[in-house]
N, C-alpha and C positions, 0 to 999 in steps of 0.2 A: 625588559625582564617579563613583565606581565604578558606582553604580546607574544613572546617566545613560548611561554607556558601555554597560552591559548592555542598556539599553532601545534605544539607537541600533543596536546590533548586531542586536537582535531585530527592529527596524523594517526593517532592510536585508533580513533573512532573510524576513520576511513579504512584502515587496515582490517579492523575487526568486522566492519560492515561487509567487506568483500569476502572474508573467510566464512562468516555466518551465512551469507547468501549462497555460497557454493557448497558448503559442507553441512549446514544446519547448525543450530546452537549446541546441541548435545555433543556433536562430533568435533566441535571447535575447542581445543585445549587452551586453557588460560596460560599455561607455561609456554605453549607454542606461540601464542600471541606475544608474550614477553620477548621470546627469542627473535621473532620476526620484527619487532619494533626496534631492536638494537639498543634498548634501554636496559639498565640494571633492574633487578627485581624491585629494589627499593624505590627507584625512580618511577617505575610503572605503577607501583602501589600508591604512590603519591597522588596519581590521577584517578585510579580506580582501585578501591579497597578489595573488591571481590568480583567474581564473574557476574553475580546478580546486579551489582552496581553498573557494570559495563552494559549488560543487556537492557536495563532500563533506559540508558542513554541511547542505545542503538534503536530501540523501538521508536523513540522520538525522531530519529533520523529517517527511519523507514516511513514513518507517518508523514514527515515533511515531503519526502520524495513521492510516495504513492498517492497520498491524499491531497496535500496542499498544492504541490507543483503540477502533478499530472492530472488532477481532477478539479479541485475547488477553484484554482486560478482561472479556469475557463469561464466561470460564471460572473466575472466582474462586471461585464457590460451586457452581453446578450440576454434577451428575455425569453427566447424560445427554448425552454428548458429541455424538452425532449431531444431537439436537435443537438444541443450542447452535450448532453449525456451520451448520445450515440457517437458523436465526434470524439469525445474523450475515450470511449471504449475502443473505437476503431484505431485512433492514433496510438493508444497504448499497445494494442495488439501488433500494429505494424512496427512500432519502436522496439518492442521486446523481441520480435522476430529478427529484425535487421541487426540488432546489437548482440544477439545471441543469448540475451537474458531470458528468453522463453524457456530455456533449460531448467530454470529455477522457479518459474511461476510467480505468484504473489508472495513476497517474503513475509509480509504481515500475516497472511493466511497460513503459510507454512508454520510460522512460530505459534500461531493460535492452536493448531492441531498438535504440534510437537510438545508444547509446554504448558498448556492450560491445566492439565491434570497433574503436573509435576510440583508446582508451587502456587499457593493461593495468591501470592503477590504478583506473579506473572499473569495469572488468570485475570486478576482485577485490572492490571495495566492494559492488557490486550483487549479485554472487553470494553474498557473505557475508550480505547482508540477506535474500535469499530462503532461504538455508540456515537462518538463525536463525528465520525465519517457519515453515519446515517443521518444524524441531526442536521449537519451542515448541508447535506444534499437535499434533505426534506425542506429546509429553509428556502432553497432556490426553486424547488418544485412549487412551494406555496406562492412564491413570487410569480411563477409561470401561471398559476391558477388565477392570481389576482389580475393579470393582464390577458386572461382568456386564451392562453396557449395550452393549458392542461385542464381537463375536466375537474370540476370541484367535487364530483361524486366519488373521486378516489382519494383515499387517505394518503397524505404526503409521505409519511414515514414508511408505509407499506410499499409505495412506489420507489422510494429511495432504496429500500432493501432489495427490491426486484432488480434494479439496475446494478447495484453493487455486487449482488450474487451472480448475476450474468457476466459481469466483468471478470470476476474471479474464475468462473466456470470456463470462460473462453481462454483465459491464460492457462488454466489447468489442462485443457485440451491440447494447447500448444506444447506444454511441458511434457505431457505423456506421449503424444504422437510425433511431435516435431514436424507436423504437416500443416503448413499455413492454410492450405485449401480447406482442411477440415474446420479450422478455427473460423475462417472467413465464411464458410457455409453456415456455421452456427450464428455468426454475427448477422448474416442476411436474414435468418429466421427471426432473430430478435428485432431487426429493423422492421420487418413485416408486422410483427405482433404488437408493436407499440402504437399502431394507429388507433387502437381502441381508447388510448389515454388522451388523445389529442382533442382539444376543443375547437380548433380551427378547421 
C-alpha cells in the first residue's frame, strides 16, 4: 500500500515535471494535470493540496536533475575543478541538444524568471536552490584551490557564479537559436577565458 502510494505520487511528479518543462508553470493547469493523471480530484488532492505544493516538490526534482546529477556528481573524485566544470557545461549542452530539451533551456532558470515576482514563497525556494548550487560549486572550487588547480586570488563564490551563469547562458542560446554551432562557439570562448583562473 505504502509503496503503491509512493509510486502514484512519483507518477504525478513525473507527469507534472514534463508539463511544466514544456509549457511553463503558469500555463500548466492544475485541472489538466488531474485529468492527465487519470486520478479522481479527491485522489489527486490526497498527494498535493494545491498547485503551490506541487511546484515546491517539482523544484526539488529539477534541482536533483540539473544540479546534483548533471553538475555536482562530477566532482566526487577529480580535483581539477576547472576541467570538471567545463566538462559539465559541455556535456549538458550536448545532452540537451541531442535529447531536444534545448527547446526549454534551464527549467530552474525559467521558473526563477517566471515566478519569483509572483509569490514570495516561490522566490524564497528558488533563490535557496540557486544559493545551494552556488555554494556547492564554490566548495569544490576551494578544493581545487587547495590542491593548486585554481588560483587562490579568485573568490570561490564569484567563480561559481561565473560558471553557473555561463552554463545557463549557453543553454539559453540553444533555446533561442536552436543552433548548436552558436552554443558551441560560446562554449569555446568560455574555455579560452578560464585560463586566467588556472594555477597550473
